[in-house]
N, C-alpha and C positions, 0 to 999 in steps of 0.2 A: 287751810292752806297756809303754810307757812310764810310769816314775812319778816324781812332782814333790812335794816337801815342801812343804805348805802351812799356814801358820798351825801351825806345828810338826809337822804329822801328814800322813804319805805317802798322796798320792792316785794311785791308778792310772786312766789314761784312755786314749782314745784317741781320733784324728780319723779321719772316714769321710767319703770323697765330694772333691767340689770347690766352689767358689762361696762366696756370704757365708755366714758363720759362724750355725750353729744349736745353741746350746746345751741339751743334753737331758738333764733330771733325772730319771733313773730310777725306774718303778715299784718294787712290790717292800715298801714298808712298811719296816722294820726290816733287810730282806737285799735294798736298792736297789742293784744292780749294773748294770754297763752292758751286762753279756749278757743282763738283762731284755728287752731292746729288739726281741731276736729269739727268746728261750727260755723265756718267762714268761705264763702264763695267756694272756690275749685277744691279747698282742702278738704270740706266738706267729707268728699266723696274720697279722696286720695289715701286716706288713711295709714297717715306718717308713724304716727304714734303706735298704733298696734302692731303695725308691721317691725317700727326697729325694737320695740321693747323687750322682744328676746334676746336681741344682742347687745344692746347699749342701753345705759342708764339716760333717759331723754333729760336734758334740764329745761323747762320752760318757764317764762317768766312774762309778767305786764312790764312793756316798755314803759320808763317814767313818763308819768303824764297820761298813762293810758289804764283802763281797768281797775284793779284796785291799789295801783300803785300811787305813790305821791308824787309830786312836783314842785318847780320852786320859779316864781316868776322870774326869768332872766332869760338872756338872749339864747335861743336854741341851736344846739351846733351839733355837729356828729361827733366830736370827742366826747362831748356829756356822754352819749348813748355807749360809747368804748368803755368811759370809767365805770358805768353801771356795770356794764358785761365781765369786767376784770375786777370789780369788787365782787360780784357773785362768784365767780371761781374762787378767788380768795377765801370767800366764807365756805365753802365748802370744801376747801381742802383741794382742789384740781390744779395740778400742775400744767398739764396742758390736757385739750379736749379736741374732738372735730367738732364742728359748725356747720349750721345749715342756717341760711336766710332765705324767707320766704317775701317775695313783691319786695318792698322797701327795707325788709330786714336783711337781704342781701347788701344795701350799703352799709350797714352795721357790721355785719358778716367781714366785709373787705376792710372796713376802717380798723377792726380789730385785727386783722392779720399783718396789715401794714404796721400798726403801733406796737404790735407785740407778737410777734413770728413764732417765738420762743414757744407761746402758748398755744397756740393754733396747729394741728398736725394735719388737718386738711378741711377745706371747706365745701360745702357744695351751695350754690348760688343758683334757686330755683325760681324761674319766671322773674327776673331781675325788674325794679320798677324802673321808668325812664323812657325817653323820648320826648320832642319838643311839645305834643298834645298833655303830656305829663306834667312839665314844667310849667305850661300855661294855665292847665287847673289849680296847680298849688299856688300858682302867685293870685289867678283870682279868688281862691276862697279865702286868703289872709285881707284881702281890699276888700271884700266883703264883712269880716270879722271887723274891720277896722271904723267901715263905714258905720256898723251898727254901733259901737263903740262911741264913734263921736256924736251919734244922734241922740244915744239912752245914757251912755255910761257905762263905767263897770259894775256899778250893783246890778245894775237891770242884765249884765251878762249874768252872774250868779243866779239870781230869777230865773231866767231864763234855762239854764243848765240846768236847775233844779226842778224846773217843771217838765223835763223830758228826759229821755234816755238816748236820743239823740247824740252822738259824737261830733266831732268836729269835720269828719270826713261826709256826714250825712247831713251837718247843717251848718254850715260856717259860721253864723251868728254866735255859737257858743264858745268859738275857740279854741284854741290848740291844751287849754288847761281847764276844759271841762270835767274830765274825770276827778282829778283831786278836789275841783270846787263841791261836787256831789258827797265826796265820802269824807273831806277834812274841815271841820267846822272851822278851825283856826286859820287853816290858810284861807278858805274863801274871805272871813273877816279881812286879813292882809291885802287880799286881791281885791276888793271893793275900796278899799283906802286907798290905792295905790295910786300914785301921781299918775294922771293921764297923759301927761306929753312927754314922759319918760316913756311910758308905757307904748304908745306909739311910735318911739323910735327901737325900743328893743324887739318889738313884734317886727317891724319895717326891715333890721338886721338880721334877724332871724331867717325871715324867707329869702331873703337875698343871699343869705349864706348857704341855705339848706338846698337851694335850688337854683343854682346858678350856671347850668348847662342843661343842653337839648339832649343828655345822655344819662347814664345813670350819675347821681347825684352823689356827693360824698369826697371818698378819696382821689386825690389828683393823678392824671394818667402816667406823670413821671414816678410815682409812688408804686402804683401797681405795676410798673415795667419793672421793678426791682423787686419786687415781692416774690419768693420762692417757695410759698405757701400750695400745694397741689390743689386745683379746686376742678369741680364739676360744674360746667355750666348748662341749663335747662332755660330753652328761650320760650319766654310768652307769646303771645300775639292777640293783642288790643292797644286801644288808646293809653292806658296806663302802663302797659308793660310791652314796650316796643320790641320786635324783634332787633331792631337797631343796638339796642341796650345791650341784649347778651350777646350781641356782634362786637361791640366796643370792648366789653371784657375779655372776647376770646381774643380781641387784638392785642390787648394791653398785657395779660397775663401771661408771662412766660412758662407757667407748668400748669396745663389744664387739660383735659377732657371737653369735648363740646357733644353735648346729646343731639343732633341735629333730627329731632324728631315733631312733628306738628302737634301742637294742643292737643286735636282732639284723640293723637294717640299716646298720650300723656294719661294713663288710666291706673285704677287702682291696681293693677296687674302688673301693669310694666313699670311705672315712677318708682313705688318703693323698692322693688328689687334691681332698678339702675341704681338708685342712691346706695342701697346695699352692698350692691356689689363694688363701686367707688369705694365706699368706706374701708370696706374687708381689704380691698388692693391696697390702704394706706395705713396699716398696723404697724405698729413697732415698738 
């Protein structure tokens, strides 16, 4: 599977199918890998890649600090994920693509549409992550990680990450850089030697900046309200994908379709078909 260096960070990606490009922001929180489109939660059963490949070139990738992509110990912020996406489009020679986000990938998809609307033909926001319980869970996760660092130190985080396959979402102690700690020896050595006080500051700044609201994190509502990229919004319905998050996007985005269907009715038969209907309606 190909790997390209984007913004100084290795990114694993894959292209599947043929046709107009569809850039897909993976679900899975801090473990947002390309494999999640076929093996994670609801997406395991929905079969999006198989359904889209006949009509679209699906571009899937590991978000930085996830899977086999690399990382950098710095303040984590939504513009960094946008830079990764734009770099991948540039690398593949794609002027403009449809986009699709699942779960927290919706935040990155929306951020790309606001930052570079000329690069986005349309966007599908499927089960957007958000809601008060989601924000609270993210903050607790970072607090648990920093508590482990304070008690055991950064070298212990490296050892723990390498002793388990659990990501940050499953075991907060390993932190948001667990994936590159496992795959990159040079990164792991630099991480272990990082100044603990500075590390505490940048992690604290990361969680405050990433998850600062009780709805879909990322783009400011005023920016969403001026974004004219057509969107299909599909609601989720659990503590991490609150229906209110999808309704928030519906309220903010001026050009949208809202698929008002309960999660139980979003099936392998209905969901890919609805997404394809939307995408085909926005070819140009």
